N, C-alpha and C positions, 0 to 999 in steps of 0.2 A: 539733170539732178543734182545736187551739191554734192560731196562727199567731205563728211565731218572729222576733222582728224584732231589730236591731242599730241603734244611734243611733251619733255619734262625733260627740263637737264639735272642732273644727278647735284645737291645741292653742297655737295662736298667735293666737286671739280669747280667748282666756282663762286665759291665761299670769299677768296681774295681777289676778284674782281673788283672794279671800282665800281660799277653797272653792270650785273647780270641779270638774265632772264632764267627764272621758276619754272612756270608754263606758258605757250602759246595754244592756241586753238582754237575750233569750228565748233560752232553748236547749235542744234536746234533745241530752244528752251520749252520743255516741257508743261514746267509747275513754276511754283513760286519758291524761290533761293531767299533765304532768311539768314544773314549771319549778325547776329544779336554782339559781338564782341568783336566784328570784324574778321579781317581777312590779315597774315602776319604781314608782309609782301603788298607794296603797292598793287595796285588790279585798273586796267583800263577795259572797260567791257562796249563794244559800238554793236549798230545793227545793221547788219548784212541787207536785211529783206523784214518787211512786217512792222512792228513796233511791237515795245515794252513799258513801263513804266518803273521807276529807278528811285528809292526811296532812298535818303541820306540827310542827317544834318535836320533833321524833322522837318524836312520839304518833300516832294513827290516832283519826277519830271517823269512827261514823255520823251522816249526816246526813240524816234525814227530814223529809216534809213537815213545816212547822212548825219549820222551825229553817234556820239560817244558820252562817258565821261570817266575821269580817273579819278581812283578815289583813295586815299593814303589809310598805310598800314593802320589796323586797328579803329577804325574807324567803323562804327556799327551801319549797316543798312540791308536792303532786301530790296527783293525786284522780280517781274513777273512779267510772262507776257500778257498782251491789251488785245492781241490780234489773234484768229487762226493758226495762224503759223509766224513765230518770231526767231529768226535765223541770228545769229554772235556771232562775233569774233572778240577773243578776247587774246591780253597779256598780264602775266604776273612779273614785278621784276624786284630787284631790292638794291645793296650796295655803297660802299660808306659813301659813293658821291652823288649814289641817288637824289640827295634831300637838297644840297648844294646847287643840284641841275636843274632842279625840278623851279626852285625859286628863283635862280637866273630867266629862264626861259617863261616866267609866270602861268605856272601849271600849278600849283598847291590848290588852289581854291576847290573842292569837291561841287562843279556846277556842268551841265551841259556843254560841248562843245560842239559847234556842227559847221560844217563843210560845204562847198559846193558838190553836186552831180559826178564834175569832173574829174574831180581833187585827185592828187592819188593818197591816198588817207582813207579813199572807199577800197582799193584792195590791199594796203599794201601789207596787212598779216597775212591774209591768203599768200600770195608771194613768197612773203620771210617763211611758212611753213614752208613752199615747194622747196626756198632753196636750205632750208633745214634739213628738207629728207633726201636731198639731191647729194652735197656736200657733206664730207665727212668731219665732223667740229666735237670730237669727247668733254672738249673742255670748255665749250661757250664763248670764244672767243669770238666768231664770226655773229651768232646771236649775240653779242651783247655790243657790236658792233651797228648789227643792224638796230639793235634799241633805239640805241643813242640817234641814229637817222630818223627812227621813226618820232622821237619825240620833238624833232628840228621840226618834221615836218606837219606835226599835231599846230605848234608855234607859228609856221609858217603859213599853215591855208585854213586852220581852224580859228572858231573865235565864238567867244562867251559873250552874252548878256552884261555876265558881270565882272569879266574880264577886266576891263580900264582900272575900276576902283581897287581888285586885288593885284594886279601889275604896281599900280602905286605904292599900295600898299608894302608889298614885298621889295620892292625897290627900295623905299625908306627903313628900313629893316635888314634891308643886306648886310649892315656891317657887321649887328647882333647877331646874325645867323651865322656868322664867317669865324664870329667870334666865339660862340658857343661849341662850333667842329673844333675850335684849337683847344676849348676849355672843358670841355665835358667830364676829364678825367679828375676833374678838380674840383674833390669832395666839397669846398667853401666858395665856389661858383656861386652866387646867389642874386636874385633880384637888386640889390644894390650896385650890385659891378653891371647888372645890363642898364639900369640907369644911366648910367658914370658911359658907357660905351657910344650909347644914342645921344645922351645929352637934352631929354625930353622928359616934360612931368610923365609920372606913373600912368597916369589916366589917358593921356595921349597915347603911350606905348601901348596901354592892354588893348585901347581901342584898335591900334594897327593890329596885333596879332590878332585879334576875332576877324577883321576884315580879313585878313590872307591868309589863317588858316585853324578857323571857328577854336582858340582855346585861349588860354593864358600863356603869358610868357615860360611861368615854370611850369606849365604843365607841358609844353613842347620840349624843356630842357628834359624830363624825367620821359618825354619820350624815345626823345633824341639817348641818353643814356641806354633804356630799353633795345632800344634798333642796334645801338652797338656789340651789346652785350649776347643779344642775341645773333648776330654776323662774327663775335668772337666764341661763342660756343659749336656753333655752324664748322667756322672755318682754322678752331684752334681747337682738336680734339683731347691735345695735349695737356691744356690748361685747366686747371681745379674751378672749382664755381667760386671758390674765395677768392683765387686772383682776380677771374675776372669779373667780379663784385668791384673789386679794386680800381680795375682797369678801367671799367666804365661810370666810375665816378661817386660810388656809395658809400656811406662810411665802413659799414661792416655789413658781412654776410649776410645774417638776418633779416637787416633792412632790405637786401637787396631780393632776398627768395622774396620774401612778402609780397614786395612792388611788382616783380616778376610775375608770379601768381594772379595778384589783385588787374596786373593789365591782361594779362594772356589767359588766364584761368588755367597753367600747369606752372609747375614748379620749374627749373632752368634744369633739372636732369631728365625730368620729360621731354621737355621739348628739345634738349639735345638727343634725345636714343629716336625720336619720330624722323631724324635726317643720319641716321648713322645705314 
C-alpha cells in the first residue's frame, strides 16, 4: 500500500532562489478540487494510478497513469477522480527563473504530457520525496536542483499532442519574453515596444501569444509584474508595498494594489502575511 506524503519548504528560505519548490507530495484524491482563481505558483499534477479529469482553459483532459499536466500561476482550473481510486503526485514551484526556463523547455502551454511506462517520470517525484526526507535541506537547495532536473526530464521523456505548435510559438517569442524579463520594471514598457522587439504585425504577435500562453502580450506582462511583486513581497520583507510597486513596474501604489487584488483575490499586505 502506498504511503502518502507531503513536504513544504518555508517560503522565507526559498524566496531568493531562481527556481524553488513550494510543496511536493503524493495523495489519494477524494473529490473535486476547484480553483477558480488558480494557484499562486506553477502546479504540476500527475497520475500514479487510476484516472482523473483536469479542466483548464475551457478544456477537459483525461489524466490516466503515465500522464500529467503543468498549469501556470493564477490559471483557473479544476480536477477530480473518474475512477474508484485516483492516486496523484504533485509539485508546486516558482522563482524568478521559472518562466524563462519553461519557455526554453517549451513547457508553458497547459496540455497533458504523456510518457512511456518505463520512463523516469513515472516515479521521479516519489524518489524526490524520499531524498527530501532523508537529507537535511533547510534552504531547499537540493529540492531546487531536483525540480530543475524534473523539468528537464519532462522535456526529454514527455510528449504533448499540442506541444509542437506551442514550441514553435514559444521559440519565436523568446526575444520578447527575454526583453520583458529585463524591462518589466519600466512602467513605460508597452505594446509599441513589444512590436518593435519582434518586428512582426500586432495580429501575428497576438496569435503567437495566444497559442503559447493563452493570453495577450499585455496580460502576460501584467502577470509577469505580479509574479515579480509576489517574489519580492515574500523574499524582501523589509521593502514597503509602495517600493515593491515601483520595482515591479507599476506607476503608482494604488494601481498596483488594485491590480494585485484583482489578480490574486488579496491585497499585497495580506498576501505577504500568508508567508510570514
